N, C-alpha and C positions, 0 to 999 in steps of 0.2 A: 516851135515845138516839133520834135520828131515822134516816131512810133514808140521808142524806147522810153523817152520821157513821158510820153502819154500813159504807158503801161504803169510807170512809176507812180505818177500822179493818181491813177485810178486805184492802185494798191493803196496808196497813203491816204485815199479818201473812203477806204473801206468797201469799196465797190467788189462784190463777190466775182470770183473768177469766172462763173458760168453764165454771167451776164453779157459778156462781150467777147469778140474774137478780133484780134488784130494781125493781119496777115503778115507772117515771117517773125512775129514776135510773141504773140500769145495765142496759142491754137489749142484750146482745151480738149482733152481726150479722157472719156468719151465725148463725143459731140453733144452739147445740150440740145434739148428739142427746139428750143428758141433763144435767140441772142442778137444784140446789134453788133454791126460788123464794120470794119475799115479795110478796105482793100484797093489794090492797084488795077485799073481797068487796062484794057488791051492798048488803048491810045495814050497812056500815060498820065490820065487824070487819076483822081482818088475818088472812090465811092464810099459812101456811107449809107447804111441800110439796116434792115431788119431780116432775119433769117426765122421763118415760122412755118411749121408743117411741111418742111422739106423745100421751100421755096425762098430763094433770095429776093428781096425786093429794095431795089435802090431807091432812097428818099432824097440823096443830094449828090452831086458831082462837083469836086473843086479841082482846080488846075494844079494845085500844089498840097504836098503832105502836111504842111503847117496848118492850113486852114482846114483840112479834113480832120486832123487831130484834134483841133480846138472845138470843132464841131461835135465830134464823139464824146469829148470831155463834158460839153455842155449837156448832152442828152443823157449822160449816165450820173450826172452829180447835181 
């Protein structure tokens, strides 16, 4: 699974757009006050976490995009 497939799966599952942010694919505007996220780290790994009260908290790091996408899908469905 890649980020675009993840976005389609979350949409099909009825997950509201403001619940998540997927770097480069789904970045809601205006930025919600809290949401789960998927982003690429500086070292090429993928981070999954939560944004709350202006702070990003990484809860998991995966070496590949596919594993990170699966993780976010599980968290949101």
